[in-house]
DRENSESE-54745 format. One record per residue (C-alpha): x negated, y, z negated. Coordinates in Angstrom, 3 decimals. Last residue first. Layout:
N
+----------+----------+----------+
!        u !        v !        w !
+----------+----------+----------+
!        X !        Y !        Z !
...
+----------+----------+----------+
This chain:
86
+----------+----------+----------+
!        u !        v !        w !
+----------+----------+----------+
!   -5.876 !    6.065 !   28.873 !
!   -6.910 !    7.130 !   25.374 !
!   -6.280 !   10.782 !   26.271 !
!   -2.530 !   10.241 !   26.698 !
!   -2.379 !    8.716 !   23.229 !
!   -3.758 !   11.664 !   21.270 !
!   -2.142 !   14.375 !   23.407 !
!    1.228 !   12.623 !   23.208 !
!    0.895 !   12.175 !   19.471 !
!    0.149 !   15.876 !   19.027 !
!    3.141 !   16.766 !   21.219 !
!    5.448 !   14.465 !   19.281 !
!    4.331 !   16.123 !   16.070 !
!    1.995 !   14.222 !   13.779 !
!    2.949 !   13.069 !   10.303 !
!    4.819 !    9.771 !   10.440 !
!    3.518 !    8.460 !   13.750 !
!   -0.067 !    9.446 !   13.036 !
!    0.165 !    8.175 !    9.465 !
!    1.267 !    4.742 !   10.571 !
!   -1.514 !    4.615 !   13.154 !
!   -4.066 !    5.660 !   10.548 !
!   -2.940 !    2.894 !    8.201 !
!   -3.280 !    0.282 !   10.954 !
!   -6.777 !    1.550 !   11.775 !
!   -7.715 !    1.289 !    8.097 !
!   -6.836 !   -2.407 !    8.121 !
!   -8.998 !   -2.950 !   11.173 !
!  -11.872 !   -1.076 !    9.536 !
!  -11.579 !   -3.373 !    6.514 !
!  -11.844 !   -6.473 !    8.687 !
!  -14.811 !   -5.046 !   10.595 !
!  -16.602 !   -4.262 !    7.298 !
!  -15.926 !   -7.769 !    6.035 !
!  -17.409 !   -9.223 !    9.199 !
!  -20.415 !   -6.894 !    9.088 !
!  -21.289 !   -7.683 !    5.451 !
!  -22.780 !   -4.476 !    4.052 !
!  -19.267 !   -3.137 !    3.435 !
!  -18.057 !    0.314 !    4.347 !
!  -14.302 !    0.831 !    4.392 !
!  -14.563 !    4.073 !    2.471 !
!  -11.681 !    5.216 !    0.328 !
!   -8.337 !    6.942 !    0.595 !
!   -6.451 !    4.734 !    3.040 !
!   -8.145 !    1.561 !    1.882 !
!   -5.745 !   -0.519 !    4.014 !
!   -4.495 !   -2.554 !    1.036 !
!   -4.209 !    0.489 !   -1.216 !
!   -2.426 !    2.626 !    1.367 !
!   -0.322 !   -0.374 !    2.353 !
!    0.955 !   -0.728 !   -1.212 !
!    1.796 !    2.966 !   -1.434 !
!    3.506 !    2.803 !    1.959 !
!    5.566 !   -0.219 !    0.855 !
!    6.670 !    1.459 !   -2.380 !
!    7.513 !    4.640 !   -0.460 !
!    9.609 !    2.724 !    2.052 !
!   11.465 !    1.036 !   -0.803 !
!   12.193 !    4.456 !   -2.328 !
!   13.737 !    5.781 !    0.892 !
!   13.587 !    9.569 !    0.657 !
!   10.357 !    9.734 !    2.675 !
!   11.825 !    7.792 !    5.594 !
!    9.470 !    4.924 !    6.455 !
!   11.761 !    2.967 !    8.772 !
!   13.480 !    6.006 !   10.232 !
!   10.182 !    7.845 !   10.766 !
!    8.528 !    4.811 !   12.348 !
!   11.522 !    4.336 !   14.676 !
!   11.473 !    8.034 !   15.590 !
!    7.801 !    7.791 !   16.554 !
!    8.560 !    4.753 !   18.730 !
!   11.443 !    6.490 !   20.497 !
!    9.368 !    9.600 !   21.230 !
!    6.422 !    7.494 !   22.423 !
!    8.716 !    5.610 !   24.820 !
!   10.215 !    8.901 !   26.017 !
!    6.726 !   10.305 !   26.666 !
!    5.762 !    7.181 !   28.612 !
!    8.970 !    7.313 !   30.648 !
!    8.398 !   10.992 !   31.440 !
!    4.835 !   10.234 !   32.488 !
!    5.932 !    7.364 !   34.739 !
!    8.656 !    9.307 !   36.521 !
!   12.352 !    9.314 !   35.636 !
+----------+----------+----------+
């Protein structure tokens, strides 16, 4: 298996792990996702005039976006996203 195939397989396994852990029919998973959405400011601005606070809030939002990428993007979309980051 070459390096690209191994990377794609790793991404496939990781995406599946996210989907198993946060399965939409699992009520506990939904409670956790709802809590994380609030904590990470998923649906609101992270702007804060204090630069340190703003950086903290941006970091939280980045975690939320990663969760959403793995839960909602196709494997091909994820591959394109992560393979471009190099």
